[in-house]
PDB file of the backbone (N, CA, C, O) and the ligand in Angstrom, with CONECT records:
HET     ZN  A 101       1
ATOM      1  N   MET A   1      85.232 108.025 113.001  1.00  0.00           N
ATOM      2  CA  MET A   1      85.936 108.939 111.897  1.00  0.00           C
ATOM      3  C   MET A   1      87.632 108.536 111.951  1.00  0.00           C
ATOM      4  O   MET A   1      88.283 108.552 112.995  1.00  0.00           O
ATOM      5  N   ALA A   2      88.001 108.297 111.050  1.00  0.00           N
ATOM      6  CA  ALA A   2      89.497 107.871 111.010  1.00  0.00           C
ATOM      7  C   ALA A   2      90.483 109.235 110.676  1.00  0.00           C
ATOM      8  O   ALA A   2      89.919 110.282 110.358  1.00  0.00           O
ATOM      9  N   LYS A   3      91.675 109.191 110.743  1.00  0.00           N
ATOM     10  CA  LYS A   3      92.602 110.346 110.376  1.00  0.00           C
ATOM     11  C   LYS A   3      93.761 109.784 109.628  1.00  0.00           C
ATOM     12  O   LYS A   3      94.174 108.627 109.716  1.00  0.00           O
ATOM     13  N   ALA A   4      94.208 110.681 108.926  1.00  0.00           N
ATOM     14  CA  ALA A   4      95.359 110.424 108.094  1.00  0.00           C
ATOM     15  C   ALA A   4      96.564 111.137 108.569  1.00  0.00           C
ATOM     16  O   ALA A   4      96.428 112.213 109.152  1.00  0.00           O
ATOM     17  N   CYS A   5      97.746 110.617 108.366  1.00  0.00           N
ATOM     18  CA  CYS A   5      99.117 111.287 108.715  1.00  0.00           C
ATOM     19  C   CYS A   5      99.466 112.261 107.568  1.00  0.00           C
ATOM     20  O   CYS A   5      99.489 111.847 106.409  1.00  0.00           O
ATOM     21  N   ARG A   6      99.733 113.523 107.864  1.00  0.00           N
ATOM     22  CA  ARG A   6     100.225 114.414 106.787  1.00  0.00           C
ATOM     23  C   ARG A   6     101.520 114.071 106.186  1.00  0.00           C
ATOM     24  O   ARG A   6     101.891 114.529 105.105  1.00  0.00           O
ATOM     25  N   VAL A   7     102.194 113.265 106.901  1.00  0.00           N
ATOM     26  CA  VAL A   7     103.568 113.078 106.387  1.00  0.00           C
ATOM     27  C   VAL A   7     103.641 111.894 105.420  1.00  0.00           C
ATOM     28  O   VAL A   7     104.107 112.020 104.288  1.00  0.00           O
ATOM     29  N   CYS A   8     103.138 110.667 105.932  1.00  0.00           N
ATOM     30  CA  CYS A   8     103.199 109.522 105.171  1.00  0.00           C
ATOM     31  C   CYS A   8     101.905 108.967 104.533  1.00  0.00           C
ATOM     32  O   CYS A   8     101.853 108.041 103.724  1.00  0.00           O
ATOM     33  N   HIS A   9     100.830 109.709 105.045  1.00  0.00           N
ATOM     34  CA  HIS A   9      99.418 109.570 104.411  1.00  0.00           C
ATOM     35  C   HIS A   9      98.615 108.231 104.898  1.00  0.00           C
ATOM     36  O   HIS A   9      97.502 107.904 104.485  1.00  0.00           O
ATOM     37  N   ILE A  10      99.416 107.510 105.874  1.00  0.00           N
ATOM     38  CA  ILE A  10      98.753 106.269 106.556  1.00  0.00           C
ATOM     39  C   ILE A  10      97.496 106.758 107.299  1.00  0.00           C
ATOM     40  O   ILE A  10      97.485 107.816 107.928  1.00  0.00           O
ATOM     41  N   ILE A  11      96.409 105.912 107.190  1.00  0.00           N
ATOM     42  CA  ILE A  11      95.240 106.040 107.980  1.00  0.00           C
ATOM     43  C   ILE A  11      95.143 105.398 109.170  1.00  0.00           C
ATOM     44  O   ILE A  11      95.318 104.182 109.243  1.00  0.00           O
ATOM     45  N   VAL A  12      94.884 106.071 110.110  1.00  0.00           N
ATOM     46  CA  VAL A  12      94.810 105.390 111.598  1.00  0.00           C
ATOM     47  C   VAL A  12      93.451 105.674 112.264  1.00  0.00           C
ATOM     48  O   VAL A  12      92.733 106.537 111.759  1.00  0.00           O
ATOM     49  N   GLU A  13      93.061 105.031 113.326  1.00  0.00           N
ATOM     50  CA  GLU A  13      91.991 105.256 114.087  1.00  0.00           C
ATOM     51  C   GLU A  13      91.855 106.466 114.706  1.00  0.00           C
ATOM     52  O   GLU A  13      92.858 107.107 115.021  1.00  0.00           O
ATOM     53  N   ASP A  14      90.675 106.893 114.939  1.00  0.00           N
ATOM     54  CA  ASP A  14      90.389 108.207 115.528  1.00  0.00           C
ATOM     55  C   ASP A  14      91.073 108.593 116.844  1.00  0.00           C
ATOM     56  O   ASP A  14      91.392 109.747 117.130  1.00  0.00           O
ATOM     57  N   ASN A  15      91.285 107.422 117.684  1.00  0.00           N
ATOM     58  CA  ASN A  15      91.799 107.637 118.910  1.00  0.00           C
ATOM     59  C   ASN A  15      93.283 107.368 119.077  1.00  0.00           C
ATOM     60  O   ASN A  15      93.814 107.165 120.170  1.00  0.00           O
ATOM     61  N   VAL A  16      93.881 107.383 117.966  1.00  0.00           N
ATOM     62  CA  VAL A  16      95.385 107.388 117.771  1.00  0.00           C
ATOM     63  C   VAL A  16      95.752 108.855 117.559  1.00  0.00           C
ATOM     64  O   VAL A  16      95.156 109.600 116.781  1.00  0.00           O
ATOM     65  N   ASN A  17      96.846 109.217 118.367  1.00  0.00           N
ATOM     66  CA  ASN A  17      97.339 110.602 118.233  1.00  0.00           C
ATOM     67  C   ASN A  17      98.858 110.786 117.671  1.00  0.00           C
ATOM     68  O   ASN A  17      99.417 111.855 117.428  1.00  0.00           O
ATOM     69  N   ILE A  18      99.331 109.595 117.540  1.00  0.00           N
ATOM     70  CA  ILE A  18     100.858 109.648 116.781  1.00  0.00           C
ATOM     71  C   ILE A  18     100.767 108.587 115.748  1.00  0.00           C
ATOM     72  O   ILE A  18     100.188 107.503 115.823  1.00  0.00           O
ATOM     73  N   CYS A  19     101.461 109.109 114.746  1.00  0.00           N
ATOM     74  CA  CYS A  19     101.456 108.226 113.506  1.00  0.00           C
ATOM     75  C   CYS A  19     102.394 107.102 113.852  1.00  0.00           C
ATOM     76  O   CYS A  19     103.564 107.317 114.169  1.00  0.00           O
ATOM     77  N   PRO A  20     101.798 105.744 113.780  1.00  0.00           N
ATOM     78  CA  PRO A  20     102.764 104.661 114.095  1.00  0.00           C
ATOM     79  C   PRO A  20     103.810 104.552 113.183  1.00  0.00           C
ATOM     80  O   PRO A  20     104.711 103.773 113.494  1.00  0.00           O
ATOM     81  N   HIS A  21     103.903 105.181 112.081  1.00  0.00           N
ATOM     82  CA  HIS A  21     104.846 105.089 111.103  1.00  0.00           C
ATOM     83  C   HIS A  21     106.018 106.050 111.271  1.00  0.00           C
ATOM     84  O   HIS A  21     107.165 105.604 111.285  1.00  0.00           O
ATOM     85  N   CYS A  22     105.757 107.426 111.404  1.00  0.00           N
ATOM     86  CA  CYS A  22     106.822 108.397 111.352  1.00  0.00           C
ATOM     87  C   CYS A  22     106.696 108.932 112.740  1.00  0.00           C
ATOM     88  O   CYS A  22     107.483 109.851 112.970  1.00  0.00           O
ATOM     89  N   ARG A  23     105.867 108.578 113.778  1.00  0.00           N
ATOM     90  CA  ARG A  23     106.005 109.106 115.071  1.00  0.00           C
ATOM     91  C   ARG A  23     105.685 110.605 115.123  1.00  0.00           C
ATOM     92  O   ARG A  23     106.224 111.248 116.024  1.00  0.00           O
ATOM     93  N   VAL A  24     105.044 111.105 114.448  1.00  0.00           N
ATOM     94  CA  VAL A  24     104.764 112.569 114.463  1.00  0.00           C
ATOM     95  C   VAL A  24     103.266 112.622 114.878  1.00  0.00           C
ATOM     96  O   VAL A  24     102.483 111.701 114.643  1.00  0.00           O
ATOM     97  N   GLN A  25     102.917 113.827 115.543  1.00  0.00           N
ATOM     98  CA  GLN A  25     101.665 114.194 115.825  1.00  0.00           C
ATOM     99  C   GLN A  25     101.019 114.935 114.790  1.00  0.00           C
ATOM    100  O   GLN A  25     100.309 115.867 115.166  1.00  0.00           O
ATOM    101  N   ASP A  26     101.122 114.702 113.489  1.00  0.00           N
ATOM    102  CA  ASP A  26     100.525 115.370 112.517  1.00  0.00           C
ATOM    103  C   ASP A  26      99.484 114.624 111.700  1.00  0.00           C
ATOM    104  O   ASP A  26      99.630 114.225 110.545  1.00  0.00           O
ATOM    105  N   LEU A  27      98.389 114.493 112.489  1.00  0.00           N
ATOM    106  CA  LEU A  27      97.210 113.663 111.986  1.00  0.00           C
ATOM    107  C   LEU A  27      96.047 114.619 111.578  1.00  0.00           C
ATOM    108  O   LEU A  27      95.771 115.598 112.271  1.00  0.00           O
ATOM    109  N   SER A  28      95.403 114.323 110.486  1.00  0.00           N
ATOM    110  CA  SER A  28      94.131 115.130 110.073  1.00  0.00           C
ATOM    111  C   SER A  28      93.090 114.430 109.731  1.00  0.00           C
ATOM    112  O   SER A  28      93.274 113.434 109.030  1.00  0.00           O
ATOM    113  N   SER A  29      91.966 114.736 110.084  1.00  0.00           N
ATOM    114  CA  SER A  29      90.676 114.101 109.661  1.00  0.00           C
ATOM    115  C   SER A  29      90.145 114.415 108.421  1.00  0.00           C
ATOM    116  O   SER A  29      89.229 113.800 107.874  1.00  0.00           O
ATOM    117  N   GLU A  30      90.875 115.620 107.877  1.00  0.00           N
ATOM    118  CA  GLU A  30      90.303 116.182 106.545  1.00  0.00           C
ATOM    119  C   GLU A  30      91.165 115.418 105.440  1.00  0.00           C
ATOM    120  O   GLU A  30      92.140 115.951 104.912  1.00  0.00           O
ATOM    121  N   TYR A  31      90.741 114.157 105.137  1.00  0.00           N
ATOM    122  CA  TYR A  31      91.634 113.599 104.015  1.00  0.00           C
ATOM    123  C   TYR A  31      90.508 113.098 102.968  1.00  0.00           C
ATOM    124  O   TYR A  31      89.353 112.815 103.286  1.00  0.00           O
ATOM    125  N   THR A  32      91.072 113.038 101.605  1.00  0.00           N
ATOM    126  CA  THR A  32      90.151 112.341 100.636  1.00  0.00           C
ATOM    127  C   THR A  32      90.751 111.233  99.875  1.00  0.00           C
ATOM    128  O   THR A  32      91.964 111.283  99.668  1.00  0.00           O
ATOM    129  N   GLY A  33      90.104 110.297  99.455  1.00  0.00           N
ATOM    130  CA  GLY A  33      90.499 109.242  98.872  1.00  0.00           C
ATOM    131  C   GLY A  33      91.099 108.221  99.813  1.00  0.00           C
ATOM    132  O   GLY A  33      91.753 108.564 100.799  1.00  0.00           O
ATOM    133  N   GLU A  34      90.858 106.921  99.482  1.00  0.00           N
ATOM    134  CA  GLU A  34      91.532 106.004 100.290  1.00  0.00           C
ATOM    135  C   GLU A  34      91.988 104.863  99.457  1.00  0.00           C
ATOM    136  O   GLU A  34      91.259 104.413  98.573  1.00  0.00           O
ATOM    137  N   VAL A  35      93.271 104.334  99.724  1.00  0.00           N
ATOM    138  CA  VAL A  35      93.730 103.325  98.868  1.00  0.00           C
ATOM    139  C   VAL A  35      94.421 102.255  99.779  1.00  0.00           C
ATOM    140  O   VAL A  35      95.149 102.627 100.699  1.00  0.00           O
ATOM    141  N   PHE A  36      94.193 100.908  99.524  1.00  0.00           N
ATOM    142  CA  PHE A  36      94.758  99.812 100.114  1.00  0.00           C
ATOM    143  C   PHE A  36      95.985  99.360  99.428  1.00  0.00           C
ATOM    144  O   PHE A  36      95.803  99.012  98.261  1.00  0.00           O
ATOM    145  N   ILE A  37      97.196  99.284  99.882  1.00  0.00           N
ATOM    146  CA  ILE A  37      98.286  98.777  99.500  1.00  0.00           C
ATOM    147  C   ILE A  37      98.592  97.438 100.064  1.00  0.00           C
ATOM    148  O   ILE A  37      98.998  97.318 101.219  1.00  0.00           O
ATOM    149  N   LEU A  38      98.401  96.409  99.254  1.00  0.00           N
ATOM    150  CA  LEU A  38      98.596  95.059  99.929  1.00  0.00           C
ATOM    151  C   LEU A  38     100.129  94.655  99.687  1.00  0.00           C
ATOM    152  O   LEU A  38     100.782  94.091 100.564  1.00  0.00           O
ATOM    153  N   LYS A  39     100.627  94.971  98.490  1.00  0.00           N
ATOM    154  CA  LYS A  39     102.012  94.708  98.172  1.00  0.00           C
ATOM    155  C   LYS A  39     102.607  95.871  97.801  1.00  0.00           C
ATOM    156  O   LYS A  39     102.041  96.619  97.004  1.00  0.00           O
ATOM    157  N   VAL A  40     103.727  96.144  98.290  1.00  0.00           N
ATOM    158  CA  VAL A  40     104.527  97.378  97.878  1.00  0.00           C
ATOM    159  C   VAL A  40     105.324  97.197  96.664  1.00  0.00           C
ATOM    160  O   VAL A  40     105.401  98.108  95.839  1.00  0.00           O
ATOM    161  N   GLU A  41     105.980  95.966  96.488  1.00  0.00           N
ATOM    162  CA  GLU A  41     106.680  95.549  95.507  1.00  0.00           C
ATOM    163  C   GLU A  41     105.891  95.486  94.233  1.00  0.00           C
ATOM    164  O   GLU A  41     104.887  94.773  94.226  1.00  0.00           O
ATOM    165  N   GLY A  42     106.262  96.211  93.055  1.00  0.00           N
ATOM    166  CA  GLY A  42     105.533  96.329  91.834  1.00  0.00           C
ATOM    167  C   GLY A  42     104.297  97.196  91.715  1.00  0.00           C
ATOM    168  O   GLY A  42     103.602  97.243  90.700  1.00  0.00           O
ATOM    169  N   SER A  43     104.063  97.920  92.898  1.00  0.00           N
ATOM    170  CA  SER A  43     102.801  98.714  92.975  1.00  0.00           C
ATOM    171  C   SER A  43     103.222 100.154  92.474  1.00  0.00           C
ATOM    172  O   SER A  43     104.167 100.712  93.032  1.00  0.00           O
ATOM    173  N   GLU A  44     102.503 100.811  91.366  1.00  0.00           N
ATOM    174  CA  GLU A  44     102.791 101.966  90.985  1.00  0.00           C
ATOM    175  C   GLU A  44     102.385 103.146  91.845  1.00  0.00           C
ATOM    176  O   GLU A  44     102.976 104.223  91.926  1.00  0.00           O
ATOM    177  N   ILE A  45     101.248 102.760  92.492  1.00  0.00           N
ATOM    178  CA  ILE A  45     100.847 103.895  93.681  1.00  0.00           C
ATOM    179  C   ILE A  45     101.637 103.981  94.674  1.00  0.00           C
ATOM    180  O   ILE A  45     102.021 105.091  95.044  1.00  0.00           O
ATOM    181  N   ALA A  46     102.062 102.762  95.344  1.00  0.00           N
ATOM    182  CA  ALA A  46     103.039 102.712  96.302  1.00  0.00           C
ATOM    183  C   ALA A  46     104.534 103.505  95.937  1.00  0.00           C
ATOM    184  O   ALA A  46     105.167 104.101  96.809  1.00  0.00           O
ATOM    185  N   LYS A  47     104.926 103.421  94.699  1.00  0.00           N
ATOM    186  CA  LYS A  47     106.148 104.016  94.231  1.00  0.00           C
ATOM    187  C   LYS A  47     105.860 105.388  94.226  1.00  0.00           C
ATOM    188  O   LYS A  47     106.620 106.193  94.764  1.00  0.00           O
ATOM    189  N   ARG A  48     104.773 105.734  93.636  1.00  0.00           N
ATOM    190  CA  ARG A  48     104.391 107.284  93.359  1.00  0.00           C
ATOM    191  C   ARG A  48     104.192 107.992  94.849  1.00  0.00           C
ATOM    192  O   ARG A  48     104.491 109.168  95.057  1.00  0.00           O
ATOM    193  N   MET A  49     103.768 107.301  95.627  1.00  0.00           N
ATOM    194  CA  MET A  49     103.462 107.850  97.037  1.00  0.00           C
ATOM    195  C   MET A  49     104.477 107.657  98.051  1.00  0.00           C
ATOM    196  O   MET A  49     104.403 108.128  99.186  1.00  0.00           O
ATOM    197  N   ASN A  50     105.494 106.899  97.576  1.00  0.00           N
ATOM    198  CA  ASN A  50     106.656 106.754  98.529  1.00  0.00           C
ATOM    199  C   ASN A  50     106.290 105.784  99.562  1.00  0.00           C
ATOM    200  O   ASN A  50     106.810 105.967 100.662  1.00  0.00           O
ATOM    201  N   ILE A  51     105.486 104.773  99.423  1.00  0.00           N
ATOM    202  CA  ILE A  51     104.908 103.930 100.452  1.00  0.00           C
ATOM    203  C   ILE A  51     105.893 102.764 100.464  1.00  0.00           C
ATOM    204  O   ILE A  51     106.319 102.229  99.441  1.00  0.00           O
ATOM    205  N   THR A  52     106.228 102.405 101.754  1.00  0.00           N
ATOM    206  CA  THR A  52     107.356 101.164 101.938  1.00  0.00           C
ATOM    207  C   THR A  52     106.651 100.097 102.804  1.00  0.00           C
ATOM    208  O   THR A  52     107.211  99.004 102.886  1.00  0.00           O
ATOM    209  N   THR A  53     105.507 100.287 103.448  1.00  0.00           N
ATOM    210  CA  THR A  53     104.778  99.395 104.348  1.00  0.00           C
ATOM    211  C   THR A  53     103.398  99.222 103.720  1.00  0.00           C
ATOM    212  O   THR A  53     102.804 100.229 103.334  1.00  0.00           O
ATOM    213  N   PRO A  54     102.841  97.996 103.590  1.00  0.00           N
ATOM    214  CA  PRO A  54     101.659  97.792 103.152  1.00  0.00           C
ATOM    215  C   PRO A  54     100.528  98.347 104.179  1.00  0.00           C
ATOM    216  O   PRO A  54     100.775  98.405 105.384  1.00  0.00           O
ATOM    217  N   GLY A  55      99.299  98.746 103.657  1.00  0.00           N
ATOM    218  CA  GLY A  55      98.413  99.365 104.690  1.00  0.00           C
ATOM    219  C   GLY A  55      97.283 100.222 103.920  1.00  0.00           C
ATOM    220  O   GLY A  55      97.040 100.061 102.724  1.00  0.00           O
ATOM    221  N   ARG A  56      96.640 101.128 104.729  1.00  0.00           N
ATOM    222  CA  ARG A  56      95.613 101.927 104.144  1.00  0.00           C
ATOM    223  C   ARG A  56      96.110 103.359 104.296  1.00  0.00           C
ATOM    224  O   ARG A  56      96.461 103.934 105.326  1.00  0.00           O
ATOM    225  N   TYR A  57      96.058 103.855 102.906  1.00  0.00           N
ATOM    226  CA  TYR A  57      96.482 105.194 102.870  1.00  0.00           C
ATOM    227  C   TYR A  57      95.545 106.273 102.248  1.00  0.00           C
ATOM    228  O   TYR A  57      94.739 105.948 101.377  1.00  0.00           O
ATOM    229  N   ALA A  58      95.641 107.452 102.657  1.00  0.00           N
ATOM    230  CA  ALA A  58      94.800 108.509 102.071  1.00  0.00           C
ATOM    231  C   ALA A  58      95.481 109.157 100.805  1.00  0.00           C
ATOM    232  O   ALA A  58      96.682 109.424 100.770  1.00  0.00           O
ATOM    233  N   LEU A  59      94.698 109.359  99.880  1.00  0.00           N
ATOM    234  CA  LEU A  59      95.354 110.036  98.692  1.00  0.00           C
ATOM    235  C   LEU A  59      95.613 111.445  98.776  1.00  0.00           C
ATOM    236  O   LEU A  59      96.470 111.927  98.035  1.00  0.00           O
ATOM    237  N   ARG A  60      94.993 112.155  99.572  1.00  0.00           N
ATOM    238  CA  ARG A  60      95.184 113.679  99.729  1.00  0.00           C
ATOM    239  C   ARG A  60      94.922 113.893 101.293  1.00  0.00           C
ATOM    240  O   ARG A  60      93.949 113.417 101.879  1.00  0.00           O
ATOM    241  N   VAL A  61      95.830 114.601 101.838  1.00  0.00           N
ATOM    242  CA  VAL A  61      95.590 114.955 103.247  1.00  0.00           C
ATOM    243  C   VAL A  61      95.619 116.385 103.347  1.00  0.00           C
ATOM    244  O   VAL A  61      96.590 116.998 102.904  1.00  0.00           O
ATOM    245  N   ARG A  62      94.632 116.993 103.895  1.00  0.00           N
ATOM    246  CA  ARG A  62      94.772 118.451 104.116  1.00  0.00           C
ATOM    247  C   ARG A  62      95.332 119.085 105.340  1.00  0.00           C
ATOM    248  O   ARG A  62      95.404 120.311 105.423  1.00  0.00           O
TER     249      ARG A  62
HETATM  250 ZN    ZN A 101     102.995 109.144 109.271  1.00  0.00          ZN2+
END
């Protein structure tokens, strides 16, 4: 089971305890929705979610 960062919403593996992105220990396994951002440039979702790095992101993190 994966976890998502509460700050930037990136999805990481379950054995990861620190977000590789923001370096915070604020990860939650309770997230809904999943989106793959392959290209940040020109992506409406990336813009709306403030995503600057391609990757796998959760839409909502509790
Ligand atoms: Zn993060």
